[in-house]
C-alpha positions as CSV (number, residue, x, y, z in Angstrom):
1,M,0.0,0.0,0.0
2,E,1.5,3.3,-1.1
3,R,0.8,6.5,0.8
4,K,-0.9,9.1,-1.3
5,P,0.3,12.7,-1.0
6,S,-1.8,15.2,1.1
7,R,-3.7,17.8,-0.8
8,Q,-3.9,21.3,0.4
9,G,-7.2,23.2,0.7
10,H,-10.3,23.1,2.7
11,A,-10.1,19.3,3.5
12,L,-8.9,19.5,7.1
13,L,-8.9,15.7,7.4
14,G,-6.9,15.5,4.1
15,R,-3.8,17.0,5.5
16,E,-0.8,14.9,6.7
17,H,-1.8,12.8,9.7
18,S,1.2,12.7,12.1
19,H,0.0,11.7,15.6
20,S,-2.9,10.5,17.8
21,A,-3.4,11.6,21.4
22,W,-5.1,10.4,24.5
23,V,-5.7,12.1,27.9
24,T,-5.5,10.4,31.2
25,N,-5.9,11.1,34.9
26,D,-3.1,8.7,35.8
27,M,0.0,8.8,33.6
28,D,1.8,5.9,35.2
29,R,-1.2,3.6,34.9
30,A,-1.8,4.7,31.3
31,I,1.9,4.1,30.4
32,G,1.6,0.6,31.9
33,I,-1.4,-0.1,29.7
34,F,0.2,1.2,26.5
35,S,3.3,-0.8,27.3
36,D,2.0,-4.1,28.6
37,R,-1.1,-4.4,26.5
38,Y,-0.2,-2.5,23.3
39,G,3.6,-3.0,23.2
40,I,4.6,0.7,23.3
41,K,7.4,0.6,25.8
42,D,9.7,3.5,25.0
43,F,8.5,7.1,25.7
44,Q,10.0,10.5,25.9
45,F,8.4,13.0,28.2
46,I,7.8,16.8,28.4
47,E,6.4,18.2,31.6
48,G,6.1,21.5,33.4
49,P,3.9,24.4,34.4
50,M,1.1,25.7,32.2
51,P,0.6,29.5,31.8
52,S,-2.8,29.0,33.6
53,G,-1.1,27.6,36.7
54,G,-1.8,23.9,36.1
55,Q,0.8,21.2,35.4
56,I,1.1,19.1,32.3
57,R,3.0,15.9,31.5
58,V,3.0,14.4,28.0
59,A,4.5,11.1,26.9
60,F,5.6,10.7,23.2
61,A,6.4,7.5,21.3
62,W,6.8,6.7,17.6
63,A,4.8,3.7,16.6
64,G,3.6,2.5,13.2
65,G,4.6,5.7,11.4
66,Q,3.0,8.1,13.7
67,V,3.7,9.6,17.1
68,L,1.5,8.5,20.0
69,E,0.8,11.1,22.8
70,I,-0.5,10.5,26.3
71,I,-1.4,13.7,28.1
72,A,-2.0,14.2,31.9
73,A,-2.8,17.7,33.1
74,S,-3.9,18.9,36.6
75,G,-4.7,22.1,38.3
76,P,-6.0,25.4,37.0
77,G,-6.6,25.8,33.3
78,T,-6.6,22.1,32.4
79,E,-10.3,21.8,31.5
80,F,-9.4,21.5,27.8
81,Y,-7.5,18.3,28.4
82,N,-9.7,16.9,31.2
83,A,-13.3,17.6,30.1
84,T,-13.9,13.9,29.1
85,L,-12.2,12.4,32.1
86,P,-14.2,11.2,35.1
87,A,-13.4,12.8,38.4
88,D,-13.6,9.6,40.5
89,E,-12.0,6.8,38.5
90,F,-9.1,6.0,36.3
91,A,-9.6,6.7,32.6
92,I,-7.8,7.0,29.2
93,R,-9.9,8.9,26.6
94,F,-9.1,9.7,23.0
95,H,-8.4,13.5,22.6
96,H,-7.3,14.4,19.1
97,L,-6.0,13.4,15.7
98,G,-2.9,15.4,14.9
99,F,-1.8,16.7,11.5
100,V,1.6,18.3,10.7
101,V,2.3,21.3,8.6
102,H,5.9,21.4,7.4
103,D,6.5,25.0,6.3
104,E,5.4,28.6,6.6
105,A,3.4,28.6,3.4
106,G,1.4,25.6,4.5
107,W,0.8,27.2,7.9
108,R,-0.5,30.4,6.3
109,E,-2.8,28.3,4.0
110,L,-4.1,26.4,7.1
111,E,-4.8,29.6,8.9
112,A,-6.7,30.9,5.8
113,D,-8.7,27.7,5.6
114,L,-9.6,27.9,9.3
115,A,-10.8,31.5,8.8
116,A,-12.7,30.8,5.6
117,G,-14.4,27.8,7.1
118,K,-15.1,29.6,10.4
119,W,-13.6,26.6,12.2
120,P,-13.8,27.1,16.0
121,I,-10.4,27.1,17.6
122,A,-10.7,25.4,21.0
123,H,-7.1,25.9,22.1
124,Q,-3.9,27.2,20.6
125,T,-0.2,27.2,21.6
126,L,1.7,29.6,19.4
127,T,5.1,29.9,20.9
128,G,7.0,30.7,17.7
129,N,10.0,28.6,19.0
130,F,9.0,25.0,19.5
131,I,5.8,23.6,18.1
132,D,2.9,25.9,17.2
133,A,-0.5,24.3,17.4
134,Y,-4.2,24.9,16.7
135,Y,-6.8,22.6,18.2
136,I,-10.0,22.7,16.2
137,E,-13.4,21.6,17.6
138,A,-14.9,18.7,15.7
139,P,-18.0,17.8,17.8
140,E,-19.4,15.5,15.1
141,L,-16.3,13.4,15.4
142,G,-16.2,13.4,19.2
143,H,-12.6,14.7,19.4
144,Y,-10.4,17.6,18.4
145,L,-8.2,18.0,15.3
146,E,-4.8,19.4,16.1
147,Y,-2.6,21.1,13.5
148,V,1.1,21.5,14.4
149,R,4.0,23.4,12.9
150,P,7.2,22.1,14.5
151,L,10.0,24.7,14.4
152,Q,13.6,23.7,14.6
153,A,13.5,22.8,18.4
154,G,10.3,20.9,17.7
155,I,11.8,19.0,14.8
156,D,14.8,18.1,17.0
157,F,12.4,17.0,19.7
158,Y,10.4,14.7,17.4
159,A,13.7,13.2,16.1
160,S,14.6,12.3,19.7
161,V,11.3,10.5,20.4
162,P,12.0,6.7,20.7
163,A,10.6,4.3,18.1
164,N,8.6,1.3,19.1
């Protein structure tokens, strides 16, 4: 099976799929499940404070040609990540499909498509120095769509994520 090239334009799901992400309320337990049951044993982590005052920890692993992400967030300002998680029991929930944009021209085209389609942006992280991202609401699908533009530090980070 040969991969077909992505086409630019208003087909948001037609862009290059690069990652899938889940949220959890217990990172260690979630990592155990991904490792023991699904064979994803090697992860790289990013963690730290969020601008809103909460904390975030994200596990990354290459698997099957994509990056898998597991996100655990707690504290103020983490509702975007935790809205689908129960308060009183362990859970892992699908959060978003991720798509990559490789260059500035593609990023400008994405922004024009988002504006033209009046797509609701649920969350954005536009640092300008690591990985810029827009999370788009897709309520009909039951999850978000994330579009990322890794800058050099982000490209270096993805290159260091272990393969499984």
